[in-house]
Backbone bond lengths (Angstrom), bond angles and torsions (degrees), N, CA, C in turn:
res aa  C-N    CA-C-N  psi(-1)  N-CA   C-N-CA  omega(-1)  CA-C   N-CA-C  phi
1 M - - - 1.437 - - 1.517 110.79 -
2 I 1.317 117.16 -44.88 1.466 119.80 178.59 1.517 109.69 -66.77
3 A 1.310 117.67 -38.08 1.469 120.66 179.65 1.520 110.19 -62.80
4 T 1.339 118.03 -38.30 1.466 121.42 178.65 1.530 110.44 -65.77
5 F 1.339 115.23 -43.05 1.468 120.39 178.68 1.538 110.72 -60.58
6 V 1.339 115.82 -47.25 1.466 120.25 -179.64 1.517 110.06 -63.94
7 S 1.310 117.66 -41.58 1.449 121.67 -179.87 1.541 111.13 -61.59
8 R 1.336 116.57 -44.33 1.449 119.75 179.46 1.533 110.68 -67.15
9 W 1.326 116.36 -41.07 1.474 120.96 -179.42 1.528 109.23 -63.00
10 L 1.334 115.52 -42.37 1.467 120.39 179.19 1.516 110.39 -63.68
11 S 1.345 117.05 -41.81 1.477 120.34 178.41 1.533 110.90 -60.30
12 V 1.347 116.63 -44.23 1.453 120.85 179.69 1.513 109.77 -64.20
13 F 1.339 117.32 -43.46 1.463 120.97 -179.44 1.534 109.68 -61.61
14 L 1.324 118.68 -46.57 1.476 121.59 -179.84 1.514 110.98 -63.12
15 F 1.334 117.38 -37.55 1.447 120.48 178.34 1.519 111.09 -61.00
16 F 1.337 116.75 -47.33 1.466 120.10 -179.17 1.536 111.40 -71.15
17 A 1.287 117.36 -35.39 1.463 119.73 177.18 1.529 110.70 -63.00
18 T 1.320 116.51 -42.16 1.442 120.05 178.34 1.525 111.50 -68.42
19 A 1.320 116.05 -39.91 1.467 120.08 179.77 1.525 112.62 -64.86
20 C 1.329 115.74 -31.27 1.461 120.85 -177.51 1.541 112.49 -87.00
21 A 1.312 117.35 -9.12 1.464 119.66 179.54 1.528 109.13 -62.40
22 D 1.304 116.12 150.59 1.455 121.92 -178.88 1.529 110.34 -83.51
23 P 1.328 118.55 103.44 1.448 119.74 -177.59 1.515 113.70 -68.94
24 G 1.322 117.87 -16.17 1.471 121.09 179.96 1.512 112.53 -92.64
25 A 1.327 118.85 4.09 1.474 120.97 -176.63 1.526 111.70 -61.47
26 A 1.340 117.89 -46.17 1.443 120.53 179.69 1.520 111.42 -64.87
27 K 1.312 116.90 -41.82 1.452 120.31 179.16 1.521 110.61 -65.91
28 Q 1.340 116.45 -38.43 1.446 120.62 -179.66 1.527 111.01 -62.74
29 S 1.318 117.07 -40.59 1.472 119.96 -179.07 1.540 109.75 -66.59
30 Q 1.343 116.19 -33.78 1.468 118.63 177.24 1.530 111.13 -68.51
31 S 1.335 116.39 -36.12 1.442 119.47 -177.60 1.513 111.89 -73.07
32 Q 1.309 118.25 -12.59 1.449 122.29 179.12 1.529 111.98 -95.57
33 S 1.317 117.05 17.52 1.469 119.31 178.02 1.529 108.40 -66.78
34 P 1.327 115.84 153.46 1.481 119.69 -175.81 1.515 113.18 -61.57
35 V 1.307 115.00 152.84 1.465 122.57 179.02 1.532 108.53 -68.32
36 P 1.341 117.88 128.58 1.460 119.83 177.97 1.522 111.78 -52.41
37 C 1.304 116.17 139.54 1.476 128.14 -177.94 1.514 114.69 82.87
38 S 1.338 117.40 -12.64 1.471 118.37 179.20 1.531 109.70 -70.19
39 D 1.327 115.98 162.52 1.459 120.17 177.93 1.542 110.61 -58.98
40 E 1.324 116.03 -40.77 1.475 120.31 179.93 1.534 109.92 -63.69
41 W 1.309 117.27 -40.56 1.472 121.68 177.87 1.512 110.67 -63.16
42 Q 1.321 117.45 -44.66 1.460 121.81 -179.54 1.532 110.12 -61.48
43 Q 1.320 116.83 -39.06 1.471 119.99 177.33 1.529 111.02 -64.46
44 L 1.333 116.01 -39.01 1.460 121.02 178.41 1.541 110.32 -65.24
45 V 1.328 116.43 -42.81 1.466 119.73 177.24 1.530 109.29 -61.17
46 E 1.317 116.73 -42.22 1.471 120.20 -179.26 1.525 110.22 -62.75
47 Q 1.312 117.85 -35.43 1.466 120.87 177.31 1.520 111.17 -66.99
48 K 1.327 116.21 -38.75 1.457 120.33 -178.10 1.523 112.53 -80.70
49 V 1.337 115.72 -32.72 1.474 121.46 -177.41 1.531 107.44 -130.18
50 P 1.315 118.24 78.00 1.464 120.45 -177.83 1.535 111.47 -60.45
51 T 1.334 114.75 131.87 1.474 119.45 -177.56 1.507 111.59 -107.08
52 G 1.313 118.25 -7.56 1.463 120.36 179.53 1.512 111.87 -86.84
53 D 1.341 114.15 -178.39 1.456 120.53 -178.08 1.508 112.09 -98.51
54 G 1.350 118.02 8.41 1.449 121.12 -179.15 1.516 113.05 84.94
55 Q 1.321 117.78 -5.21 1.478 121.16 -179.08 1.526 109.74 -119.14
56 G 1.305 117.31 20.41 1.457 120.55 178.12 1.529 114.88 89.16
57 H 1.319 116.66 3.44 1.470 120.70 -179.22 1.520 108.15 -104.88
58 G 1.299 114.64 136.80 1.468 120.82 176.77 1.504 110.11 166.22
59 P 1.316 116.04 175.80 1.465 119.08 -178.09 1.526 111.58 -70.44
60 D 1.325 115.80 156.94 1.447 120.76 175.76 1.520 109.48 -65.76
61 I 1.305 116.26 129.35 1.467 120.62 -178.23 1.531 108.71 -61.07
62 G 1.345 113.85 129.67 1.443 120.89 -179.11 1.498 115.44 95.25
63 S 1.333 116.98 -13.26 1.475 121.31 -179.17 1.531 109.10 -75.30
64 D 1.324 115.95 166.12 1.447 121.74 177.78 1.533 110.09 -61.01
65 E 1.327 115.92 -39.84 1.478 120.68 177.77 1.518 110.56 -60.79
66 W 1.332 116.07 -42.91 1.469 121.80 179.31 1.539 109.80 -61.36
67 K 1.338 115.69 -45.39 1.456 120.01 -179.82 1.512 110.33 -63.12
68 S 1.328 117.90 -38.59 1.452 121.18 177.51 1.513 111.43 -62.68
69 V 1.325 117.11 -41.38 1.466 120.79 179.22 1.536 109.38 -67.26
70 V 1.329 117.76 -40.65 1.449 120.69 177.06 1.551 109.63 -57.49
71 E 1.301 115.99 -47.94 1.473 120.70 178.00 1.537 110.87 -58.61
72 F 1.321 115.81 -44.26 1.460 120.30 -179.96 1.530 111.52 -60.53
73 K 1.326 115.49 -47.34 1.456 120.66 -177.65 1.527 111.52 -66.13
74 L 1.321 116.89 -30.63 1.470 120.29 177.53 1.527 112.20 -84.08
75 G 1.347 115.96 -6.97 1.465 119.92 179.44 1.520 114.27 74.78
76 I 1.359 115.05 27.02 1.483 117.67 -177.27 1.531 111.96 -121.24
77 R 1.304 118.35 8.18 1.464 120.19 -179.69 1.548 108.93 -63.30
78 D 1.342 114.29 137.56 1.463 122.95 178.28 1.524 114.56 68.11
79 K 1.350 117.75 12.14 1.469 119.42 175.55 1.525 108.10 -80.48
80 A 1.300 116.00 144.88 1.475 122.43 -174.15 1.522 112.88 -63.83
81 D 1.324 118.34 -29.63 1.477 119.75 -176.14 1.521 113.79 -86.96
82 V 1.324 118.62 0.88 1.475 121.03 179.47 1.541 108.12 -84.75
83 P 1.346 117.72 120.73 1.454 120.71 179.16 1.526 112.95 -63.61
84 D 1.325 116.35 165.87 1.457 121.17 176.65 1.533 109.74 -57.38
85 R 1.313 115.00 141.66 1.481 120.09 -175.96 1.521 112.22 -66.04
86 D 1.314 119.46 -22.69 1.455 120.56 -177.03 1.551 111.95 -91.42
87 S 1.328 115.87 16.98 1.478 119.18 -178.22 1.530 111.17 -115.01
88 E 1.321 114.47 156.80 1.481 118.81 173.33 1.506 111.15 -67.43
89 D 1.328 116.10 -25.89 1.475 119.76 176.22 1.521 110.98 -59.99
90 W 1.360 116.61 -35.45 1.448 118.99 177.72 1.505 110.65 -61.26
91 C 1.324 116.50 -46.52 1.465 120.62 179.89 1.525 110.91 -60.57
92 R 1.318 117.64 -44.36 1.463 121.79 178.57 1.521 110.49 -62.31
93 H 1.318 116.50 -41.15 1.458 121.88 179.31 1.549 111.01 -61.40
94 I 1.309 115.40 -46.06 1.467 120.93 179.53 1.532 109.63 -66.65
95 D 1.318 116.86 -42.30 1.455 122.30 179.16 1.528 109.86 -58.97
96 Q 1.317 115.60 -47.64 1.476 120.35 179.26 1.516 110.44 -63.90
97 W 1.339 116.78 -40.01 1.449 120.40 179.00 1.522 110.90 -61.44
98 L 1.327 116.04 -44.40 1.473 119.92 -179.28 1.508 112.19 -65.90
99 H 1.342 116.82 -36.57 1.471 119.26 -177.96 1.531 112.74 -79.32
100 N 1.322 116.21 -32.26 1.459 120.35 -173.79 1.527 114.07 -111.83
101 G 1.321 116.71 -2.68 1.450 119.69 179.03 1.521 114.10 73.80
102 G 1.313 115.80 27.81 1.441 118.19 174.85 1.510 114.91 126.99
């Protein structure tokens, strides 16, 4: 009898705990991603698309050479739809590519 009471109480508690959870929490964390072209964004891109050799050698993050390597690793270098590397459009293009897979 006590086990049944506890089981029902636990079910009710879990129901309310689930109902009170913030369903927008995952979406909110995605909306707080760094602004494209910012230093924080470039670091995030480097984490997702490492441009170094694993031994501390590689292009300076944010440089034209770095952007070229990012394009190469994503398989989009020299594609007609890739904006100029010195534009904010390039950052938005890469950001969209990383989030949507192309």
